[in-house]
C-alpha positions as CSV (number, residue, x, y, z in Angstrom):
1,M,9.1,-43.7,23.5
2,S,6.0,-43.9,21.3
3,I,4.3,-47.2,20.2
4,A,5.3,-46.5,16.6
5,I,9.0,-46.1,17.5
6,R,9.0,-49.3,19.7
7,L,7.4,-51.3,16.9
8,S,9.9,-50.0,14.4
9,L,12.8,-50.9,16.6
10,L,11.4,-54.4,17.3
11,L,10.6,-55.2,13.7
12,L,13.8,-53.7,12.3
13,A,15.8,-55.8,14.7
14,A,14.1,-58.9,13.2
15,T,14.9,-57.6,9.7
16,W,18.5,-57.0,10.5
17,L,19.0,-60.4,12.0
18,L,19.1,-61.9,8.6
19,G,20.5,-65.2,9.3
20,A,23.2,-64.1,11.7
21,C,24.9,-67.5,11.5
22,E,25.5,-67.2,7.8
23,R,28.5,-65.5,6.3
24,T,27.0,-62.6,4.4
25,E,28.3,-59.2,3.3
26,Q,28.1,-56.3,5.6
27,V,24.9,-54.2,5.7
28,H,25.2,-50.5,6.3
29,N,22.4,-49.0,8.3
30,G,21.1,-45.5,8.9
31,R,18.1,-44.0,10.7
32,F,16.3,-40.7,10.7
33,L,12.8,-39.3,11.5
34,A,10.4,-38.8,8.6
35,F,6.6,-38.8,8.2
36,G,6.3,-38.9,12.0
37,T,8.1,-42.2,12.4
38,L,11.5,-43.7,12.2
39,T,12.8,-44.4,8.7
40,D,15.6,-47.0,8.5
41,I,17.8,-47.5,5.5
42,S,19.8,-50.8,5.0
43,I,22.3,-50.9,2.2
44,A,24.4,-54.0,1.1
45,G,27.0,-54.5,-1.5
46,T,28.6,-51.0,-1.3
47,S,31.4,-49.3,0.6
48,R,30.6,-47.6,3.9
49,E,31.3,-44.2,2.3
50,Q,28.9,-44.7,-0.5
51,A,26.2,-46.0,1.9
52,E,26.6,-43.0,4.2
53,S,26.4,-40.6,1.3
54,A,23.2,-42.3,0.1
55,I,21.6,-42.3,3.5
56,A,22.3,-38.6,3.9
57,A,20.8,-37.8,0.5
58,L,17.6,-39.8,1.4
59,E,17.3,-37.9,4.7
60,E,17.2,-34.7,2.7
61,D,14.6,-36.2,0.3
62,F,12.3,-37.3,3.0
63,A,12.5,-33.9,4.8
64,I,11.3,-32.2,1.6
65,M,8.5,-34.7,1.0
66,H,7.3,-34.5,4.6
67,K,7.0,-30.7,4.3
68,A,5.2,-31.0,0.9
69,W,2.6,-33.5,2.0
70,H,2.0,-32.5,5.6
71,A,-1.8,-32.5,6.1
72,W,-2.0,-29.8,8.7
73,A,1.3,-27.7,8.7
74,P,1.9,-24.8,6.3
75,G,3.1,-26.1,2.9
76,P,2.1,-27.1,-0.6
77,L,-0.7,-29.5,0.5
78,T,-2.2,-26.9,2.8
79,R,-2.2,-24.3,0.1
80,T,-3.8,-26.8,-2.3
81,N,-6.5,-27.7,0.1
82,N,-7.4,-24.0,0.7
83,L,-7.7,-23.5,-3.1
84,L,-9.8,-26.7,-3.5
85,A,-12.2,-25.5,-0.8
86,E,-12.6,-22.2,-2.7
87,G,-13.6,-24.0,-5.9
88,V,-11.2,-21.9,-8.0
89,R,-9.0,-23.2,-10.8
90,F,-5.3,-23.0,-9.9
91,A,-1.9,-24.3,-10.8
92,A,-1.3,-27.2,-8.5
93,P,2.2,-27.6,-7.0
94,P,4.0,-30.4,-8.9
95,S,4.7,-32.3,-5.6
96,V,1.0,-32.5,-4.9
97,L,-0.3,-32.8,-8.5
98,T,1.4,-36.2,-9.1
99,L,0.0,-37.6,-5.9
100,M,-3.5,-36.3,-6.8
101,Q,-3.3,-38.1,-10.1
102,I,-2.1,-41.4,-8.7
103,S,-4.6,-41.2,-5.8
104,A,-7.5,-40.7,-8.2
105,R,-6.6,-43.9,-10.1
106,L,-6.2,-46.0,-7.0
107,A,-9.4,-44.6,-5.4
108,R,-11.3,-45.7,-8.5
109,Q,-9.8,-49.2,-8.3
110,S,-10.8,-49.5,-4.7
111,D,-14.4,-48.3,-5.0
112,N,-13.2,-45.3,-3.0
113,L,-12.4,-47.4,0.1
114,F,-9.0,-45.7,-0.3
115,N,-10.1,-42.1,-0.3
116,P,-7.6,-39.3,0.4
117,A,-10.4,-36.7,-0.1
118,I,-11.8,-37.3,3.4
119,G,-9.2,-35.1,5.2
120,R,-12.0,-33.2,7.0
121,L,-13.3,-36.5,8.5
122,V,-9.8,-37.4,9.6
123,K,-9.4,-34.0,11.2
124,L,-12.8,-34.2,12.8
125,W,-11.7,-37.4,14.6
126,G,-8.6,-35.7,15.9
127,F,-6.0,-37.6,13.8
128,Q,-4.6,-34.6,12.0
129,Q,-2.3,-33.5,14.8
130,D,1.0,-34.6,16.2
131,T,-0.4,-35.9,19.5
132,I,-3.8,-37.5,20.0
133,E,-4.0,-37.6,23.7
134,N,-7.2,-36.5,25.5
135,Q,-9.3,-36.9,22.4
136,R,-12.9,-37.8,22.2
137,P,-15.1,-39.0,19.3
138,P,-16.8,-36.2,17.3
139,D,-20.5,-35.5,17.3
140,D,-22.6,-37.9,15.2
141,A,-24.3,-35.1,13.4
142,A,-21.0,-33.6,12.3
143,I,-19.9,-37.0,10.9
144,A,-23.2,-37.4,9.1
145,R,-22.8,-34.0,7.4
146,L,-19.4,-34.9,6.0
147,V,-20.5,-38.4,4.9
148,K,-23.5,-36.9,3.1
149,A,-21.2,-34.4,1.3
150,N,-19.3,-37.5,0.0
151,P,-16.0,-36.0,-1.0
152,T,-14.0,-38.2,-3.4
153,M,-11.0,-37.8,-5.7
154,Q,-13.5,-37.7,-8.6
155,D,-14.6,-34.3,-7.3
156,I,-11.3,-32.9,-8.5
157,T,-10.9,-31.9,-12.2
158,I,-7.3,-31.9,-13.4
159,D,-6.5,-30.1,-16.6
160,G,-2.8,-30.3,-17.3
161,I,-1.1,-28.6,-14.4
162,H,-4.4,-27.0,-13.2
163,A,-6.9,-28.4,-10.7
164,R,-10.3,-27.5,-9.4
165,S,-12.8,-29.1,-7.0
166,N,-16.6,-28.8,-7.1
167,N,-17.0,-30.1,-3.5
168,P,-16.2,-27.7,-0.7
169,A,-16.2,-30.6,1.8
170,L,-13.1,-32.1,0.1
171,Q,-9.8,-31.9,1.8
172,L,-6.8,-34.0,0.8
173,D,-4.9,-36.1,3.3
174,F,-2.2,-38.3,1.9
175,G,-1.6,-40.3,5.1
176,A,-2.5,-43.6,3.3
177,I,-0.3,-43.1,0.3
178,G,2.4,-40.5,0.9
179,K,4.7,-42.9,2.8
180,G,4.5,-45.4,0.0
181,Y,5.2,-42.9,-2.7
182,G,8.1,-41.4,-0.8
183,I,9.6,-44.9,-0.4
184,D,9.3,-45.5,-4.2
185,L,11.0,-42.2,-4.9
186,A,13.8,-43.1,-2.4
187,I,14.4,-46.4,-4.2
188,E,14.6,-44.6,-7.5
189,H,17.2,-42.2,-6.0
190,L,19.2,-45.1,-4.6
191,R,19.4,-46.8,-8.0
192,E,20.5,-43.5,-9.6
193,M,23.4,-43.6,-7.1
194,G,24.3,-47.1,-8.3
195,I,22.8,-49.0,-5.3
196,E,20.9,-52.2,-6.1
197,N,20.7,-53.9,-2.7
198,A,18.8,-52.0,-0.1
199,I,15.7,-51.7,2.2
200,V,13.9,-48.4,2.8
201,N,11.7,-49.0,5.9
202,S,9.4,-46.3,7.3
203,G,7.8,-47.4,10.5
204,G,7.7,-51.0,9.4
205,D,6.4,-50.4,5.9
206,L,9.1,-51.0,3.3
207,R,10.4,-51.7,-0.1
208,A,13.4,-54.0,-0.6
209,I,15.5,-54.3,-3.7
210,G,18.2,-56.9,-4.6
211,S,19.4,-59.1,-1.8
212,R,22.0,-59.4,1.0
213,G,24.9,-61.2,-0.6
214,G,22.6,-63.4,-2.6
215,H,20.3,-64.2,0.3
216,P,16.7,-62.9,0.4
217,W,15.8,-60.2,2.9
218,R,13.8,-61.6,5.9
219,I,11.0,-59.2,6.8
220,A,8.9,-59.3,10.0
221,I,5.2,-58.5,9.7
222,H,3.5,-56.5,12.4
223,S,1.4,-58.4,14.9
224,P,-2.2,-56.9,15.2
225,S,-1.6,-56.8,19.0
226,G,0.9,-54.0,18.3
227,A,3.8,-56.0,19.9
228,G,6.0,-58.6,18.4
229,A,5.8,-60.2,14.9
230,L,2.9,-62.0,13.4
231,G,5.2,-63.8,11.0
232,F,8.0,-63.4,8.4
233,V,8.3,-63.3,4.7
234,H,11.4,-63.4,2.5
235,V,11.7,-60.9,-0.3
236,S,14.3,-60.4,-3.1
237,G,14.4,-58.7,-6.4
238,D,12.0,-55.8,-5.8
239,E,9.0,-56.0,-3.5
240,S,7.2,-53.8,-1.0
241,V,5.6,-55.0,2.2
242,F,3.0,-52.7,3.8
243,T,0.7,-53.2,6.8
244,S,-2.2,-51.2,8.0
245,G,-3.4,-51.9,11.6
246,D,-5.8,-50.5,14.2
247,Y,-2.9,-50.3,16.7
248,E,-0.9,-47.7,14.7
249,R,-2.7,-44.5,15.8
250,N,-5.7,-44.5,18.2
251,Y,-7.1,-43.3,21.4
252,L,-9.4,-44.5,24.2
253,W,-12.7,-42.9,25.2
254,K,-14.8,-44.4,27.9
255,G,-13.1,-47.7,27.6
256,R,-13.4,-48.0,23.8
257,R,-10.6,-47.6,21.3
258,Y,-11.0,-45.5,18.2
259,H,-8.4,-45.9,15.4
260,H,-7.4,-43.7,12.5
261,I,-8.5,-45.8,9.5
262,I,-11.9,-44.2,8.7
263,D,-14.5,-45.9,6.6
264,P,-15.6,-43.2,4.1
265,R,-19.0,-44.9,3.7
266,N,-20.1,-44.1,7.3
267,G,-17.5,-41.8,8.7
268,Y,-16.4,-44.0,11.6
269,P,-13.3,-46.1,12.2
270,A,-13.5,-49.3,10.0
271,Q,-14.7,-52.4,11.9
272,G,-14.1,-56.1,11.5
273,T,-10.4,-55.9,10.7
274,R,-7.3,-55.6,12.9
275,S,-4.6,-55.5,10.3
276,V,-3.9,-56.0,6.7
277,T,-0.5,-56.8,5.1
278,V,0.0,-56.4,1.3
279,I,3.0,-57.4,-0.8
280,H,3.4,-55.6,-4.1
281,H,6.2,-54.5,-6.4
282,N,5.1,-50.9,-6.0
283,A,5.1,-49.2,-2.5
284,T,2.6,-46.6,-3.5
285,T,0.0,-49.2,-4.5
286,A,0.8,-51.4,-1.5
287,D,0.3,-48.4,0.8
288,A,-3.1,-47.5,-0.6
289,A,-4.2,-51.1,-1.0
290,A,-3.5,-52.0,2.7
291,T,-5.9,-49.2,3.7
292,A,-8.5,-50.1,1.2
293,L,-8.5,-53.8,2.2
294,F,-8.6,-52.9,5.9
295,V,-11.8,-50.9,5.2
296,A,-13.2,-53.6,2.9
297,G,-12.9,-56.1,5.8
298,P,-13.1,-59.9,5.8
299,K,-16.2,-60.1,3.6
300,D,-15.0,-57.9,0.7
301,W,-11.2,-57.8,0.7
302,Y,-10.9,-60.4,-2.0
303,R,-12.9,-58.4,-4.5
304,I,-11.1,-55.1,-3.9
305,A,-7.7,-56.9,-4.0
306,R,-8.5,-58.3,-7.5
307,Q,-9.6,-54.8,-8.7
308,M,-6.4,-53.3,-7.5
309,G,-4.2,-56.0,-9.0
310,I,-2.8,-57.2,-5.6
311,R,-1.3,-60.7,-5.6
312,Y,-0.4,-61.2,-1.9
313,V,-2.8,-60.4,1.0
314,L,-3.0,-61.2,4.7
315,L,-5.9,-59.9,6.7
316,I,-6.4,-60.5,10.4
317,D,-10.1,-60.1,11.4
318,G,-11.6,-59.1,14.7
319,N,-11.7,-62.7,15.8
320,N,-8.0,-63.2,15.1
321,V,-8.6,-65.3,12.1
322,A,-6.0,-64.9,9.3
323,H,-7.5,-64.5,5.8
324,M,-5.1,-64.9,3.0
325,N,-4.9,-66.1,-0.6
326,P,-2.9,-69.2,-1.6
327,A,0.1,-67.4,-2.9
328,M,0.5,-65.5,0.4
329,A,0.0,-68.7,2.4
330,E,3.0,-70.2,0.5
331,R,5.2,-67.3,1.4
332,I,4.5,-66.4,5.0
333,E,6.0,-68.1,8.0
334,L,3.5,-67.6,10.9
335,A,5.0,-67.1,14.3
336,D,2.1,-68.9,15.9
337,K,1.7,-72.4,14.4
338,D,-1.8,-72.6,15.9
339,Q,-3.0,-69.3,14.2
340,P,-6.5,-69.9,12.7
341,V,-6.3,-69.5,9.0
342,N,-8.8,-69.1,6.2
343,I,-7.4,-69.6,2.7
344,S,-9.4,-67.8,-0.1
345,K,-9.6,-68.7,-3.8
346,P,-6.6,-67.6,-5.9
347,L,-6.4,-64.0,-6.7
348,N,-5.1,-64.4,-10.2
349,G,-5.0,-67.1,-12.9
350,Q,-1.3,-68.0,-12.3
351,E,-2.0,-68.8,-8.6
352,K,-2.7,-72.4,-7.6
353,E,-5.5,-73.4,-5.3
354,K,-4.0,-74.3,-1.9
355,K,-5.2,-77.7,-0.7
């Protein structure tokens, strides 16, 4: 069983134990594999038949999305990348075009720390494949060439349904946004089916709507150690909780661990951060922001969070210090009461300074 699956089982167990002592309505659960990890659906306030029908529909949705946005298997994204590399003007597949447009906006807001255009760098490091065993770091010169080419989403010109790239080094990889966008689409589909109380959880990243019988959903946050929970937050109404960590996808070479979150500025795995958790009403934005803030690190996460409109951030640095804004500090219940914490200035005008 992979680390991702074990983490998903552990954190979902914490999610499902939503105050077991309380009398609450039944939650119907379903599970399937999507985007290379377990996706769990929890639905409350409906009949079992309606819940099972909804879960089956979402499984079909995720299968289609997985094929459309797969970075290295034949499909719409692979075809798009081939045409972008040729520099020709082409009609972009609708499933890819929308993500290109959203990604361009979020990349600008993050100063390109979230950069889906660095697919060649991700591939060079060996992370564009199903298994990453027996990997080794790439040659420094090869990394330097791609960094010098500096592919960004701004290298793509979009004209209606048509797209074109002027940078042959550009290759799209939606690994830092596809899951979030897929979860947003899944929530929309659930609402179209009349479901207002649910969690769509893909590998520990989730969006929760409504509540469980009037009680908030209790969500576990990944520990940067890769095992157990760092803490818990309660969500209700409509919120997404996303975490990016160096434990998610990595390999060892000569005693050193190399993870999959690449800093576009130097071409190497980002340093100084172990994990970032973001809460936002939109899963797509939360997904991209978690990656951008991880790359920004302890010194610059605050600025990037403000630019991206993020209101709740928790960053664990390389020394195991938790950096968070006051609003996040008010919401999170840390598992370790002795956890070192550094509270930032408020991220927005409505947030109060934490004393």
